[in-house]
C-alpha positions in Angstrom: 41.5 44.7 -4.6 38.2 44.0 -6.2 34.7 43.5 -4.8 33.9 40.1 -3.3 30.9 37.9 -2.9 29.9 37.7 0.8 29.6 33.9 0.4 33.2 33.5 -0.7 35.6 35.0 1.9 39.0 35.7 0.3 41.9 35.0 2.6 44.5 36.0 -0.1 43.1 39.5 -0.1 42.9 39.4 3.7 46.6 38.6 3.9 47.3 41.5 1.5 45.3 43.8 3.7 47.2 42.6 6.8 50.5 43.2 5.0 49.3 46.7 4.1 48.5 47.4 7.7 51.9 46.0 8.8 53.7 48.4 6.4 51.7 51.3 7.8 52.8 50.3 11.3 56.4 49.8 10.2 56.5 53.3 8.7 55.0 54.7 11.9 57.5 52.9 14.1 60.4 54.4 12.1 58.8 57.9 12.3 58.4 57.5 16.1 62.0 56.5 16.4 63.2 59.5 14.4 60.9 61.8 16.4 62.3 60.9 19.8 60.5 57.7 20.8 57.5 56.8 23.1 58.4 59.2 25.9 58.3 62.2 23.6 55.1 61.3 21.7 53.0 59.3 24.1 49.7 59.6 22.3 51.2 58.5 19.0 53.1 55.6 20.7 50.0 54.5 22.6 47.9 54.3 19.4 50.7 52.7 17.5 51.1 50.0 20.2 47.5 49.1 20.0 47.6 49.2 16.2 50.6 46.8 16.1 48.8 44.5 18.6 45.7 44.4 16.3 47.8 43.6 13.3 49.6 40.8 15.1 46.2 39.5 16.1 45.0 39.5 12.5 48.1 37.7 11.3 47.6 35.0 13.8 44.1 34.4 12.4 45.2 33.5 8.9 45.9 29.9 9.7 42.6 29.7 11.5 40.8 31.2 8.5 42.1 28.4 6.3 40.3 25.7 8.3 36.7 26.3 7.1 34.2 28.7 5.7 33.1 30.2 9.0 36.7 30.5 10.1 37.5 32.4 6.9 34.5 34.7 7.4 35.7 35.5 10.9 39.2 36.1 9.7 38.1 38.5 6.9 35.7 40.3 9.3 38.5 40.8 11.8 41.0 42.0 9.2 38.5 44.5 7.9 37.8 45.7 11.4 41.5 46.0 12.2 42.4 48.0 9.1 39.4 50.3 9.6 40.5 51.0 13.1 44.0 51.7 12.0 42.8 54.1 9.3 40.7 55.9 11.9 43.8 56.3 14.1 45.8 57.9 11.3 43.1 60.1 9.8 44.2 63.7 10.1 47.6 62.6 11.5 49.1 61.1 8.4 52.2 63.2 8.6 52.7 62.1 12.2 52.5 58.5 11.1 54.7 59.0 8.1 52.1 57.9 5.5 50.2 59.3 2.6 46.4 59.9 2.9 45.8 57.4 0.1 47.7 54.5 1.7 44.4 52.7 2.6 42.8 53.1 -0.8 43.7 49.5 -1.9 41.9 48.2 1.2 38.6 50.1 0.7 36.8 47.5 -1.3 37.8 44.8 1.3 36.6 46.9 4.2 33.3 47.7 2.3 32.7 44.0 1.8 33.6 42.6 5.2 32.4 45.5 7.3 29.1 45.5 5.6 26.4 45.4 8.2 24.8 42.4 6.5 28.0 40.5 6.6 28.6 41.2 10.3 25.0 40.3 11.0 25.4 36.9 9.3 28.0 36.1 12.0 25.8 36.8 14.9 25.2 33.1 15.7 28.4 31.8 14.2 31.2 32.1 16.9 33.4 29.6 15.1 35.0 26.4 16.4 38.2 26.6 18.5 40.1 23.8 16.7 41.7 22.4 19.9 43.5 19.1 19.7 42.2 16.0 21.6 44.1 16.6 24.8 43.2 20.3 24.9 39.6 19.5 24.3 39.8 17.3 27.4 41.3 20.1 29.4 38.5 22.4 28.1 35.8 19.9 29.0 37.3 19.2 32.5 37.6 22.8 33.5 34.3 23.8 31.9 32.5 21.1 33.9 34.2 22.2 37.1 33.4 25.8 36.5 29.8 25.2 35.8 29.2 22.8 38.6 31.4 24.1 41.4 32.1 27.7 40.7 28.8 28.6 39.1 26.6 28.2 42.1 28.7 30.7 44.1 29.5 33.3 41.4 26.6 35.7 41.8 26.4 35.4 45.6 30.1 36.2 46.1 29.9 39.2 43.7 26.8 40.7 45.4 27.9 40.1 49.0 31.6 40.8 48.3 32.3 37.4 49.8 35.3 35.1 49.9 36.4 32.4 47.5 34.8 29.2 48.8 37.4 26.7 50.0 35.8 24.0 48.0 36.8 25.8 44.8 40.4 26.0 45.9 40.4 22.4 47.0 38.7 21.3 43.8 41.1 23.2 41.5 44.0 21.7 43.4 42.6 18.2 42.8 42.3 19.0 39.0 46.0 20.0 39.0 45.2 23.7 38.1 47.9 25.0 40.4 50.5 22.7 39.1 50.2 23.4 35.4 53.6 25.2 35.3 55.2 23.2 38.2 57.8 20.8 36.7 56.7 17.1 37.1 59.8 16.4 39.3 58.4 18.8 41.8 54.9 17.4 42.0 53.4 19.4 39.1 52.2 18.6 35.6 54.7 20.6 33.5 56.9 18.5 31.3 58.0 21.3 29.0 55.8 20.3 26.0 54.4 22.6 23.4 50.9 22.4 25.0 51.9 23.6 28.5 51.0 27.2 28.0 48.0 26.3 25.9 46.5 24.2 28.6 46.9 27.1 31.0 45.1 29.4 28.5 42.3 27.0 27.9 41.8 26.3 31.6 41.9 30.0 32.5 39.3 30.9 29.8 36.8 28.3 31.1 37.2 29.3 34.7 36.8 33.0 33.8 33.8 32.3 31.7 31.9 31.5 34.9 33.6 33.9 37.2 36.7 36.2 37.0 36.7 36.8 40.7 36.5 33.3 42.1 37.6 31.3 39.1 39.9 32.6 36.4 42.2 34.6 38.7 43.0 31.8 41.2 45.6 30.2 38.9 47.5 33.4 38.3 49.2 34.1 41.7 50.6 30.6 42.1 51.7 30.8 38.5 53.7 34.0 39.0 55.5 32.6 42.0 56.1 29.3 40.3 57.7 30.9 37.3 60.0 33.0 39.6 61.1 30.0 41.6 61.7 27.9 38.5 63.9 30.6 37.0 65.8 31.8 40.0 65.1 29.5 43.0 67.8 27.3 44.5 67.2 23.6 44.3 66.3 23.4 48.0 63.7 26.2 47.4 62.2 24.4 44.5 62.0 21.2 46.5 60.4 23.1 49.4 57.9 25.4 47.7 56.9 24.0 44.3 55.1 20.9 45.6 53.2 23.0 48.1 52.2 25.4 45.4 51.0 22.6 43.1 48.9 21.1 45.9 47.5 24.4 47.1 49.1 23.7 50.5 50.5 27.2 50.1 48.3 29.8 48.3 50.4 32.9 47.6 49.6 36.5 46.9 51.8 38.9 45.0 53.1 42.0 46.8 54.8 44.3 44.3 52.7 47.5 43.8 53.2 50.3 46.3 51.1 53.4 47.0 53.6 55.6 45.1 54.8 53.0 42.6 52.3 51.0 40.5 53.6 50.1 37.1 56.9 51.8 37.9 58.1 48.7 39.7 61.8 49.8 39.6 61.1 52.7 42.0 59.6 50.7 44.9 60.6 51.7 48.4 59.8 48.7 50.6 63.1 47.6 52.2 64.5 44.3 53.3 67.4 44.7 55.7 69.7 42.0 57.1 68.7 41.0 60.7 69.4 38.1 63.0 66.3 36.1 64.0 65.2 35.1 67.5 67.2 31.8 67.2 70.2 33.5 65.8 69.4 32.6 62.2 70.3 35.0 59.4 67.4 36.8 57.7 65.8 40.1 56.8 63.3 42.5 58.3 60.9 44.0 55.8 59.5 47.5 56.2 57.1 49.5 54.1 53.6 49.4 52.5 52.4 47.3 49.6 49.0 47.9 47.9 46.7 46.1 45.5 47.8 42.8 47.0 45.1 40.6 45.6 44.1 37.6 47.8 46.3 39.0 50.5 44.2 37.9 53.5 43.6 34.2 52.5 47.2 33.8 51.2 49.6 31.7 53.1 52.6 33.6 51.7 53.5 36.8 49.9 55.7 36.9 46.8 57.2 40.2 47.9 59.6 42.4 46.0 61.8 44.6 48.2 64.8 46.8 48.0 67.8 45.1 49.4 70.3 47.7 48.1 69.8 51.1 49.7 71.4 52.8 46.6 68.2 53.9 44.8 70.2 54.8 41.7 70.5 51.1 41.0 66.6 51.1 40.5 65.5 47.6 39.5 69.0 46.1 40.0 68.7 46.7 43.8 65.5 44.6 44.2 65.1 41.1 45.5 62.2 38.7 45.7 61.1 37.0 48.9 58.7 34.3 49.9 57.1 35.8 53.0 55.0 33.3 55.0 52.0 34.7 56.8 48.9 33.4 58.7 45.6 33.3 56.9 43.6 36.5 57.8 40.1 37.8 57.9 38.8 39.2 54.6 37.7 42.4 56.3 41.2 43.2 57.6 43.9 41.6 59.6 46.8 42.3 62.0 49.6 39.8 62.8 52.6 40.2 65.1 55.9 38.3 65.5 58.2 37.7 68.3 60.8 40.5 68.7 63.8 40.5 66.3 66.7 42.5 67.7 64.3 44.1 70.1 61.7 45.1 67.5 58.2 43.4 67.3 57.3 42.4 63.8 53.9 43.6 62.6 51.8 43.0 59.4 48.5 44.8 58.9 46.1 44.4 56.0 43.3 46.8 55.0 40.8 45.7 52.3 40.3 47.9 49.3 36.6 47.8 48.1 36.2 47.5 44.4 33.3 47.8 41.9 33.9 44.3 40.5 36.4 41.5 40.6 35.1 40.5 44.0 35.9 37.4 45.9 39.7 37.6 45.6 39.8 40.9 47.5 42.7 43.3 47.3 44.6 44.8 50.2 47.0 47.5 51.3 49.5 45.6 53.5 51.8 47.5 55.9 54.9 45.6 57.2 56.9 46.8 60.1 60.1 44.9 61.0 58.5 41.7 59.6 61.3 39.1 59.7 61.9 36.3 57.1 64.7 33.8 57.1 67.5 34.3 54.6 66.6 31.1 52.8 63.3 32.7 51.8 65.2 35.1 49.5 64.6 33.6 46.0 68.0 32.4 44.8 69.5 33.2 48.2 72.8 35.0 47.8 72.8 34.7 44.0 69.2 36.2 44.0 70.3 39.5 45.6 69.4 42.2 43.1 67.8 39.7 40.7 64.2 39.9 42.1 62.9 42.3 39.4 63.9 39.8 36.7 62.4 36.8 38.5 59.2 38.8 39.0 59.0 39.7 35.3 59.3 36.1 34.4 56.0 35.5 36.2 54.4 38.7 34.9 55.0 37.8 31.3 53.0 34.7 31.7 50.5 36.6 33.9 49.8 38.9 30.9 48.9 35.9 28.7 46.7 34.5 31.5 45.0 37.9 31.7 44.2 37.8 28.0 42.7 34.3 28.5 40.7 35.7 31.4 39.4 38.5 29.1 38.4 35.9 26.5 36.5 34.0 29.1 34.6 37.1 30.3 33.8 38.1 26.7 32.6 34.6 25.8 30.2 34.7 28.8 29.0 38.2 27.8 28.4 37.1 24.2 26.5 34.0 25.3 24.3 36.0 27.8 23.6 38.6 25.1 22.7 36.1 22.4 20.4 34.1 24.7 18.6 37.3 25.9 18.3 38.5 22.3 16.8 35.2 21.2 14.1 35.4 23.9 13.3 39.1 24.3 10.6 40.5 22.1 10.5 44.3 21.3 8.0 45.9 18.9 6.7 42.6 17.9 9.9 40.8 17.1 12.7 39.1 19.0 15.6 41.6 19.2 17.9 39.0 17.7 16.1 39.6 14.4 17.1 43.2 14.2 20.1 44.0 12.1 21.7 46.3 14.7 21.6 43.6 17.3 22.9 41.0 15.0 25.8 43.2 13.8 26.8 43.8 17.4 26.7 40.1 18.1 28.6 39.3 15.0 31.4 41.7 15.9 31.5 40.2 19.4 32.0 36.7 17.9 34.8 38.0 15.7 36.7 39.8 18.4 36.4 36.9 20.8 37.6 34.3 18.3 40.5 36.6 17.2 41.6 37.1 20.8 41.3 33.4 21.5 43.3 32.3 18.5 46.0 34.9 19.2 46.2 33.7 22.8 46.8 30.1 21.5 49.5 31.4 19.1 51.3 33.3 21.9 51.0 30.2 24.2 52.8 28.2 21.5 55.6 30.8 21.3 56.0 31.0 25.1 56.4 27.2 25.2 59.4 27.7 23.0 60.9 30.4 25.2 59.7 33.2 22.9 56.6 35.5 22.8 57.3 38.0 25.6 56.4 40.9 23.3 53.4 39.1 21.9 52.2 38.3 25.5 52.1 42.1 26.1 50.3 42.6 22.8 47.6 40.1 23.3 47.0 41.4 26.8 46.7 45.0 25.6 44.4 44.3 22.7 42.1 41.7 24.2 41.5 43.4 27.5 40.5 46.6 25.8 38.2 44.6 23.5 36.6 43.0 26.5 35.3 46.4 27.6 33.5 46.9 24.3 32.1 43.4 24.2 30.7 43.5 27.8 29.3 47.0 27.3 27.4 46.0 24.2 26.2 42.8 25.8 24.8 44.9 28.6 23.2 47.3 26.1 21.5 44.4 24.3 19.9 43.6 27.7 18.5 47.1 27.9 17.4 48.2 31.4 17.8 44.6 32.7 21.5 44.9 31.8 21.8 47.4 34.6 20.2 45.2 37.1 22.4 43.1 39.4 20.1 40.1 39.0 21.4 39.7 35.4 24.9 38.2 35.1 25.9 40.6 32.4 26.2 43.5 34.9 28.9 41.5 36.8 30.7 40.8 33.6 30.7 44.5 32.7 32.3 45.7 35.9 34.7 42.7 36.0 35.9 43.5 32.5 36.9 47.0 33.5 39.8 45.7 35.7 41.5 43.8 32.9 43.2 46.8 31.3 44.5 47.9 34.7 46.1 44.9 36.4 49.0 42.7 35.3 50.4 45.8 33.6 48.3 49.0 33.2 47.3 49.5 29.5 49.2 52.8 29.1 52.4 51.5 30.7 52.2 48.3 28.8 51.8 50.2 25.5 54.4 52.9 26.1 57.1 51.1 28.2 56.9 47.6 26.7 55.3 47.4 23.2 56.2 50.8 21.7 59.6 50.8 23.2 60.3 47.3 21.9 59.0 48.2 18.4 61.3 51.1 18.3 64.3 49.1 19.6 63.7 46.3 17.1 63.4 48.8 14.2 66.9 50.1 15.0 68.5 46.7 15.0 
């Protein structure tokens, strides 16, 4: 690979570099499989999962790079960044990865060219076009306008006061159809199964998150998760009952899966649902146990709750079922509800808020349920849904991971815009800081990472619309959410001392970004239990 003129980005060589990285990852996957798999070599598997995700991101950029000069520059810059990061992961661990120390030699010239500080600095104010089609541009414009005009005036106040999501935001998003993007048209939604269904969700989520993660981008996710579960496993009557209400925001749900002793280890949950006859003699279940990190739990009208219906714990996830659990709306600072006695026992639901450093507005809760009764027809799938709840829940979570990646892109985009504007207007040592190479190189890398994450999200959305892309959804979530921490951190750094002041939006973006690698699948669990495990499995087939 020869030296290249900075003005002529070479996509052919970029593709060669990506192929080289792919071969390195392939060799490492085989070595991991031979050595015992992700559980035995967790550090190796974790690094490998992130490396594979970065390579997949780079490959998704190649088509984008062919659409123009700026796009090609961004693609080459990302490919160089990716292979450099991969080389750093392997340095000193070549035998572990199953490679020779010289494996990256053919890519050195490419890295030197497209990681050159001057080249990165040249991209500081060139974030690149998105290349959305006409309909998706309309979706982008619609949700951007709503976010700026309706969400924007509340974003900082809610964050600083730990306030609630204003009802006008929920009502407005319902009017835009935001909660019905995945609800089939025959049930009052806007999904007709086209290739753009998931892309529209990604575009809308990014625009809402760009203004606020806490009271914008995350509102779509909970209805989306329950919608996907109902579409996959609900009875026709359940679909007719719940999907129109979800699409219209008549019912706003929260997801109750995580427990104090079981976070990402969903299969081990303890909350039970036991058959019990209701006050009017109707069949149903009483739910007992504690759920935690139940986001939006007070305002929600119902919980999508995963419970153990088979007491045989050896069945793990095969003994879990999913329920739609109606509840009154509660106070954000905590709530207690009671039910009429069922079989002589009074039902009780108590919610305790969990204060967080960011992601405010939605509020998360620990919710304790004691003999809380739900009718039998609230079990998703009813009799056929017994023991299938884990699978229904995962259907929603896969899409939730893609949504979370879109949220991360929105937060990063806002951070980049804030940093660029500040740099263009802040003078230090006689010059605006945007004129300094270090500042420009940081901004350039931000622009590259953001566009790479965005384009990979679009690619994954296209796959998921075809019933594929579950693995890629985990990859884009893992990679982009971690990148968001670096982007928001550097955006804050560009602001200097003001970045640490709450009066500047970038401080909110920084603390909000930190949650992205934790929820919708903690980064470590996602890498070890999903990505690395799947890579090893696929290598053996």
